[in-house]
mmCIF file of the C-alpha atoms, coordinates in Angstrom:
data_MODEL
# 
_entry.id   MODEL 
# 
loop_
_atom_site.group_PDB 
_atom_site.id 
_atom_site.type_symbol 
_atom_site.label_atom_id 
_atom_site.label_alt_id 
_atom_site.label_comp_id 
_atom_site.label_asym_id 
_atom_site.label_entity_id 
_atom_site.label_seq_id 
_atom_site.pdbx_PDB_ins_code 
_atom_site.Cartn_x 
_atom_site.Cartn_y 
_atom_site.Cartn_z 
_atom_site.occupancy 
_atom_site.B_iso_or_equiv 
_atom_site.pdbx_formal_charge 
_atom_site.auth_seq_id 
_atom_site.auth_comp_id 
_atom_site.auth_asym_id 
_atom_site.auth_atom_id 
_atom_site.pdbx_PDB_model_num 
ATOM 1   C CA . UNK A 1 1   ? 0.000   0.000  0.000   1.00 0.00 ? 1   UNK A CA 1 
ATOM 2   C CA . UNK A 1 2   ? 2.783   2.436  0.924   1.00 0.00 ? 2   UNK A CA 1 
ATOM 3   C CA . UNK A 1 3   ? 4.582   1.604  -2.278  1.00 0.00 ? 3   UNK A CA 1 
ATOM 4   C CA . UNK A 1 4   ? 1.468   2.390  -4.282  1.00 0.00 ? 4   UNK A CA 1 
ATOM 5   C CA . UNK A 1 5   ? 1.050   5.767  -2.579  1.00 0.00 ? 5   UNK A CA 1 
ATOM 6   C CA . UNK A 1 6   ? 4.753   6.513  -3.025  1.00 0.00 ? 6   UNK A CA 1 
ATOM 7   C CA . UNK A 1 7   ? 4.457   5.560  -6.712  1.00 0.00 ? 7   UNK A CA 1 
ATOM 8   C CA . UNK A 1 8   ? 1.534   7.957  -7.247  1.00 0.00 ? 8   UNK A CA 1 
ATOM 9   C CA . UNK A 1 9   ? 3.348   10.787 -5.470  1.00 0.00 ? 9   UNK A CA 1 
ATOM 10  C CA . UNK A 1 10  ? 6.521   10.287 -7.526  1.00 0.00 ? 10  UNK A CA 1 
ATOM 11  C CA . UNK A 1 11  ? 4.497   9.886  -10.714 1.00 0.00 ? 11  UNK A CA 1 
ATOM 12  C CA . UNK A 1 12  ? 2.612   13.108 -10.027 1.00 0.00 ? 12  UNK A CA 1 
ATOM 13  C CA . UNK A 1 13  ? 5.799   15.016 -9.268  1.00 0.00 ? 13  UNK A CA 1 
ATOM 14  C CA . UNK A 1 14  ? 7.494   13.615 -12.364 1.00 0.00 ? 14  UNK A CA 1 
ATOM 15  C CA . UNK A 1 15  ? 4.659   14.523 -14.704 1.00 0.00 ? 15  UNK A CA 1 
ATOM 16  C CA . UNK A 1 16  ? 4.369   17.985 -13.153 1.00 0.00 ? 16  UNK A CA 1 
ATOM 17  C CA . UNK A 1 17  ? 8.042   18.628 -13.908 1.00 0.00 ? 17  UNK A CA 1 
ATOM 18  C CA . UNK A 1 18  ? 7.625   17.416 -17.504 1.00 0.00 ? 18  UNK A CA 1 
ATOM 19  C CA . UNK A 1 19  ? 4.540   19.572 -18.029 1.00 0.00 ? 19  UNK A CA 1 
ATOM 20  C CA . UNK A 1 20  ? 6.350   22.535 -16.516 1.00 0.00 ? 20  UNK A CA 1 
ATOM 21  C CA . UNK A 1 21  ? 9.363   22.027 -18.790 1.00 0.00 ? 21  UNK A CA 1 
ATOM 22  C CA . UNK A 1 22  ? 7.128   21.649 -21.828 1.00 0.00 ? 22  UNK A CA 1 
ATOM 23  C CA . UNK A 1 23  ? 5.282   24.805 -20.878 1.00 0.00 ? 23  UNK A CA 1 
ATOM 24  C CA . UNK A 1 24  ? 8.554   26.713 -20.421 1.00 0.00 ? 24  UNK A CA 1 
ATOM 25  C CA . UNK A 1 25  ? 9.915   25.511 -23.754 1.00 0.00 ? 25  UNK A CA 1 
ATOM 26  C CA . UNK A 1 26  ? 6.651   26.458 -25.459 1.00 0.00 ? 26  UNK A CA 1 
ATOM 27  C CA . UNK A 1 27  ? 6.827   29.925 -23.920 1.00 0.00 ? 27  UNK A CA 1 
ATOM 28  C CA . UNK A 1 28  ? 10.437  30.358 -25.064 1.00 0.00 ? 28  UNK A CA 1 
ATOM 29  C CA . UNK A 1 29  ? 9.552   29.146 -28.547 1.00 0.00 ? 29  UNK A CA 1 
ATOM 30  C CA . UNK A 1 30  ? 6.594   31.535 -28.679 1.00 0.00 ? 30  UNK A CA 1 
ATOM 31  C CA . UNK A 1 31  ? 8.814   34.428 -27.572 1.00 0.00 ? 31  UNK A CA 1 
ATOM 32  C CA . UNK A 1 32  ? 11.385  33.601 -30.256 1.00 0.00 ? 32  UNK A CA 1 
ATOM 33  C CA . UNK A 1 33  ? 8.613   33.427 -32.844 1.00 0.00 ? 33  UNK A CA 1 
ATOM 34  C CA . UNK A 1 34  ? 7.196   36.790 -31.750 1.00 0.00 ? 34  UNK A CA 1 
ATOM 35  C CA . UNK A 1 35  ? 10.660  38.360 -31.880 1.00 0.00 ? 35  UNK A CA 1 
ATOM 36  C CA . UNK A 1 36  ? 11.200  36.986 -35.385 1.00 0.00 ? 36  UNK A CA 1 
ATOM 37  C CA . UNK A 1 37  ? 7.830   38.332 -36.526 1.00 0.00 ? 37  UNK A CA 1 
ATOM 38  C CA . UNK A 1 38  ? 8.597   41.723 -35.013 1.00 0.00 ? 38  UNK A CA 1 
ATOM 39  C CA . UNK A 1 39  ? 11.956  41.820 -36.791 1.00 0.00 ? 39  UNK A CA 1 
ATOM 40  C CA . UNK A 1 40  ? 10.333  40.854 -40.099 1.00 0.00 ? 40  UNK A CA 1 
ATOM 41  C CA . UNK A 1 41  ? 7.696   43.556 -39.591 1.00 0.00 ? 41  UNK A CA 1 
ATOM 42  C CA . UNK A 1 42  ? 10.433  46.120 -38.920 1.00 0.00 ? 42  UNK A CA 1 
ATOM 43  C CA . UNK A 1 43  ? 12.302  45.092 -42.079 1.00 0.00 ? 43  UNK A CA 1 
ATOM 44  C CA . UNK A 1 44  ? 9.137   45.061 -44.162 1.00 0.00 ? 44  UNK A CA 1 
ATOM 45  C CA . UNK A 1 45  ? 8.109   48.539 -43.041 1.00 0.00 ? 45  UNK A CA 1 
ATOM 46  C CA . UNK A 1 46  ? 11.601  49.979 -43.471 1.00 0.00 ? 46  UNK A CA 1 
ATOM 47  C CA . UNK A 1 47  ? 12.009  48.523 -46.967 1.00 0.00 ? 47  UNK A CA 1 
ATOM 48  C CA . UNK A 1 48  ? 8.548   49.677 -47.996 1.00 0.00 ? 48  UNK A CA 1 
ATOM 49  C CA . UNK A 1 49  ? 9.114   53.211 -46.743 1.00 0.00 ? 49  UNK A CA 1 
ATOM 50  C CA . UNK A 1 50  ? 12.562  53.345 -48.357 1.00 0.00 ? 50  UNK A CA 1 
ATOM 51  C CA . UNK A 1 51  ? 11.080  52.280 -51.693 1.00 0.00 ? 51  UNK A CA 1 
ATOM 52  C CA . UNK A 1 52  ? 8.622   55.201 -51.715 1.00 0.00 ? 52  UNK A CA 1 
ATOM 53  C CA . UNK A 1 53  ? 9.584   58.412 -53.430 1.00 0.00 ? 53  UNK A CA 1 
ATOM 54  C CA . UNK A 1 54  ? 8.477   60.839 -50.730 1.00 0.00 ? 54  UNK A CA 1 
ATOM 55  C CA . UNK A 1 55  ? 10.219  63.279 -48.394 1.00 0.00 ? 55  UNK A CA 1 
ATOM 56  C CA . UNK A 1 56  ? 11.395  62.438 -44.877 1.00 0.00 ? 56  UNK A CA 1 
ATOM 57  C CA . UNK A 1 57  ? 8.315   63.910 -43.179 1.00 0.00 ? 57  UNK A CA 1 
ATOM 58  C CA . UNK A 1 58  ? 5.994   61.816 -45.330 1.00 0.00 ? 58  UNK A CA 1 
ATOM 59  C CA . UNK A 1 59  ? 8.124   58.716 -44.688 1.00 0.00 ? 59  UNK A CA 1 
ATOM 60  C CA . UNK A 1 60  ? 7.857   59.286 -40.955 1.00 0.00 ? 60  UNK A CA 1 
ATOM 61  C CA . UNK A 1 61  ? 4.056   59.664 -41.091 1.00 0.00 ? 61  UNK A CA 1 
ATOM 62  C CA . UNK A 1 62  ? 3.670   56.625 -43.359 1.00 0.00 ? 62  UNK A CA 1 
ATOM 63  C CA . UNK A 1 63  ? 5.854   54.574 -41.026 1.00 0.00 ? 63  UNK A CA 1 
ATOM 64  C CA . UNK A 1 64  ? 3.662   55.551 -38.053 1.00 0.00 ? 64  UNK A CA 1 
ATOM 65  C CA . UNK A 1 65  ? 0.515   54.634 -39.990 1.00 0.00 ? 65  UNK A CA 1 
ATOM 66  C CA . UNK A 1 66  ? 2.006   51.258 -40.940 1.00 0.00 ? 66  UNK A CA 1 
ATOM 67  C CA . UNK A 1 67  ? 2.856   50.464 -37.328 1.00 0.00 ? 67  UNK A CA 1 
ATOM 68  C CA . UNK A 1 68  ? -0.632  51.434 -36.170 1.00 0.00 ? 68  UNK A CA 1 
ATOM 69  C CA . UNK A 1 69  ? -2.152  49.408 -39.039 1.00 0.00 ? 69  UNK A CA 1 
ATOM 70  C CA . UNK A 1 70  ? -0.292  46.243 -38.052 1.00 0.00 ? 70  UNK A CA 1 
ATOM 71  C CA . UNK A 1 71  ? -1.118  46.802 -34.362 1.00 0.00 ? 71  UNK A CA 1 
ATOM 72  C CA . UNK A 1 72  ? -4.820  47.200 -35.172 1.00 0.00 ? 72  UNK A CA 1 
ATOM 73  C CA . UNK A 1 73  ? -4.722  44.111 -37.376 1.00 0.00 ? 73  UNK A CA 1 
ATOM 74  C CA . UNK A 1 74  ? -3.064  42.125 -34.588 1.00 0.00 ? 74  UNK A CA 1 
ATOM 75  C CA . UNK A 1 75  ? -5.737  43.255 -32.124 1.00 0.00 ? 75  UNK A CA 1 
ATOM 76  C CA . UNK A 1 76  ? -8.444  42.028 -34.499 1.00 0.00 ? 76  UNK A CA 1 
ATOM 77  C CA . UNK A 1 77  ? -6.808  38.614 -34.765 1.00 0.00 ? 77  UNK A CA 1 
ATOM 78  C CA . UNK A 1 78  ? -6.358  38.368 -30.999 1.00 0.00 ? 78  UNK A CA 1 
ATOM 79  C CA . UNK A 1 79  ? -10.014 39.272 -30.426 1.00 0.00 ? 79  UNK A CA 1 
ATOM 80  C CA . UNK A 1 80  ? -10.959 35.837 -31.808 1.00 0.00 ? 80  UNK A CA 1 
ATOM 81  C CA . UNK A 1 81  ? -13.992 37.108 -33.667 1.00 0.00 ? 81  UNK A CA 1 
ATOM 82  C CA . UNK A 1 82  ? -16.253 34.985 -35.804 1.00 0.00 ? 82  UNK A CA 1 
ATOM 83  C CA . UNK A 1 83  ? -14.754 34.429 -39.253 1.00 0.00 ? 83  UNK A CA 1 
ATOM 84  C CA . UNK A 1 84  ? -17.210 36.620 -41.160 1.00 0.00 ? 84  UNK A CA 1 
ATOM 85  C CA . UNK A 1 85  ? -16.954 39.420 -38.567 1.00 0.00 ? 85  UNK A CA 1 
ATOM 86  C CA . UNK A 1 86  ? -13.164 39.258 -38.699 1.00 0.00 ? 86  UNK A CA 1 
ATOM 87  C CA . UNK A 1 87  ? -13.199 39.480 -42.498 1.00 0.00 ? 87  UNK A CA 1 
ATOM 88  C CA . UNK A 1 88  ? -15.523 42.487 -42.370 1.00 0.00 ? 88  UNK A CA 1 
ATOM 89  C CA . UNK A 1 89  ? -13.363 44.229 -39.763 1.00 0.00 ? 89  UNK A CA 1 
ATOM 90  C CA . UNK A 1 90  ? -10.179 43.558 -41.752 1.00 0.00 ? 90  UNK A CA 1 
ATOM 91  C CA . UNK A 1 91  ? -11.794 44.866 -44.943 1.00 0.00 ? 91  UNK A CA 1 
ATOM 92  C CA . UNK A 1 92  ? -12.891 48.007 -43.092 1.00 0.00 ? 92  UNK A CA 1 
ATOM 93  C CA . UNK A 1 93  ? -9.382  48.465 -41.695 1.00 0.00 ? 93  UNK A CA 1 
ATOM 94  C CA . UNK A 1 94  ? -7.837  48.073 -45.156 1.00 0.00 ? 94  UNK A CA 1 
ATOM 95  C CA . UNK A 1 95  ? -10.322 50.528 -46.661 1.00 0.00 ? 95  UNK A CA 1 
ATOM 96  C CA . UNK A 1 96  ? -10.105 53.294 -44.063 1.00 0.00 ? 96  UNK A CA 1 
ATOM 97  C CA . UNK A 1 97  ? -6.796  53.172 -42.202 1.00 0.00 ? 97  UNK A CA 1 
ATOM 98  C CA . UNK A 1 98  ? -4.695  55.022 -44.764 1.00 0.00 ? 98  UNK A CA 1 
ATOM 99  C CA . UNK A 1 99  ? -7.426  57.481 -45.797 1.00 0.00 ? 99  UNK A CA 1 
ATOM 100 C CA . UNK A 1 100 ? -5.952  60.399 -43.834 1.00 0.00 ? 100 UNK A CA 1 
ATOM 101 C CA . UNK A 1 101 ? -2.684  60.104 -45.770 1.00 0.00 ? 101 UNK A CA 1 
ATOM 102 C CA . UNK A 1 102 ? -4.500  61.777 -48.673 1.00 0.00 ? 102 UNK A CA 1 
ATOM 103 C CA . UNK A 1 103 ? -3.680  65.141 -47.104 1.00 0.00 ? 103 UNK A CA 1 
ATOM 104 C CA . UNK A 1 104 ? 0.080   64.635 -47.314 1.00 0.00 ? 104 UNK A CA 1 
ATOM 105 C CA . UNK A 1 105 ? 0.710   61.999 -50.025 1.00 0.00 ? 105 UNK A CA 1 
ATOM 106 C CA . UNK A 1 106 ? -0.251  61.376 -53.618 1.00 0.00 ? 106 UNK A CA 1 
ATOM 107 C CA . UNK A 1 107 ? -2.907  58.826 -54.462 1.00 0.00 ? 107 UNK A CA 1 
ATOM 108 C CA . UNK A 1 108 ? -0.211  56.721 -56.158 1.00 0.00 ? 108 UNK A CA 1 
ATOM 109 C CA . UNK A 1 109 ? 1.854   56.551 -52.957 1.00 0.00 ? 109 UNK A CA 1 
ATOM 110 C CA . UNK A 1 110 ? -1.173  55.580 -50.871 1.00 0.00 ? 110 UNK A CA 1 
ATOM 111 C CA . UNK A 1 111 ? -2.038  52.868 -53.407 1.00 0.00 ? 111 UNK A CA 1 
ATOM 112 C CA . UNK A 1 112 ? 1.516   51.474 -53.204 1.00 0.00 ? 112 UNK A CA 1 
ATOM 113 C CA . UNK A 1 113 ? 1.265   51.319 -49.412 1.00 0.00 ? 113 UNK A CA 1 
ATOM 114 C CA . UNK A 1 114 ? -2.152  49.642 -49.500 1.00 0.00 ? 114 UNK A CA 1 
ATOM 115 C CA . UNK A 1 115 ? -1.026  47.128 -52.123 1.00 0.00 ? 115 UNK A CA 1 
ATOM 116 C CA . UNK A 1 116 ? 2.067   46.302 -50.082 1.00 0.00 ? 116 UNK A CA 1 
ATOM 117 C CA . UNK A 1 117 ? 0.155   45.642 -46.850 1.00 0.00 ? 117 UNK A CA 1 
ATOM 118 C CA . UNK A 1 118 ? -2.551  43.637 -48.600 1.00 0.00 ? 118 UNK A CA 1 
ATOM 119 C CA . UNK A 1 119 ? 0.004   41.553 -50.550 1.00 0.00 ? 119 UNK A CA 1 
ATOM 120 C CA . UNK A 1 120 ? 3.157   41.554 -48.414 1.00 0.00 ? 120 UNK A CA 1 
ATOM 121 C CA . UNK A 1 121 ? 4.765   38.548 -50.123 1.00 0.00 ? 121 UNK A CA 1 
ATOM 122 C CA . UNK A 1 122 ? 4.761   40.350 -53.474 1.00 0.00 ? 122 UNK A CA 1 
ATOM 123 C CA . UNK A 1 123 ? 6.379   43.392 -51.857 1.00 0.00 ? 123 UNK A CA 1 
ATOM 124 C CA . UNK A 1 124 ? 9.066   41.220 -50.279 1.00 0.00 ? 124 UNK A CA 1 
ATOM 125 C CA . UNK A 1 125 ? 9.816   39.612 -53.677 1.00 0.00 ? 125 UNK A CA 1 
ATOM 126 C CA . UNK A 1 126 ? 10.082  43.057 -55.299 1.00 0.00 ? 126 UNK A CA 1 
ATOM 127 C CA . UNK A 1 127 ? 12.473  44.244 -52.610 1.00 0.00 ? 127 UNK A CA 1 
ATOM 128 C CA . UNK A 1 128 ? 14.679  41.165 -53.068 1.00 0.00 ? 128 UNK A CA 1 
ATOM 129 C CA . UNK A 1 129 ? 14.807  41.720 -56.843 1.00 0.00 ? 129 UNK A CA 1 
ATOM 130 C CA . UNK A 1 130 ? 15.717  45.371 -56.340 1.00 0.00 ? 130 UNK A CA 1 
ATOM 131 C CA . UNK A 1 131 ? 18.499  44.425 -53.910 1.00 0.00 ? 131 UNK A CA 1 
ATOM 132 C CA . UNK A 1 132 ? 19.933  41.962 -56.433 1.00 0.00 ? 132 UNK A CA 1 
ATOM 133 C CA . UNK A 1 133 ? 19.838  44.598 -59.176 1.00 0.00 ? 133 UNK A CA 1 
ATOM 134 C CA . UNK A 1 134 ? 21.596  47.117 -56.927 1.00 0.00 ? 134 UNK A CA 1 
ATOM 135 C CA . UNK A 1 135 ? 24.280  44.586 -56.003 1.00 0.00 ? 135 UNK A CA 1 
ATOM 136 C CA . UNK A 1 136 ? 24.906  43.768 -59.684 1.00 0.00 ? 136 UNK A CA 1 
ATOM 137 C CA . UNK A 1 137 ? 25.071  47.454 -60.564 1.00 0.00 ? 137 UNK A CA 1 
ATOM 138 C CA . UNK A 1 138 ? 27.542  48.097 -57.733 1.00 0.00 ? 138 UNK A CA 1 
ATOM 139 C CA . UNK A 1 139 ? 29.854  45.295 -58.918 1.00 0.00 ? 139 UNK A CA 1 
# 
């Protein structure tokens, strides 16, 4: 009987340690993933802003709008809304978030920004091609 109780106590302690280690490793992995995403977001925004033909003031404002756009988008995803509600909210965000840039930027610039955030993979491919062209031209 004592052996059985001792076994259950040791088993419980052993599984608690394993669960705790798994939880810690999951947290560390999640943190690394979030850091990587944040770094990719930083690079994406910087490359996008650098590719625009606007002055420094406009670049600064566009950069702020991009950060607030991605923050708002993240909040929508974290809200865990119903699928159709989420899609409606995202469409509304895409349609309205950059509207106040019309006062300081051309319609063409705003369209480039909207296209880049709606199709980020295409923007990343364009930036890679441009980097390759610049490297070839420099050599």
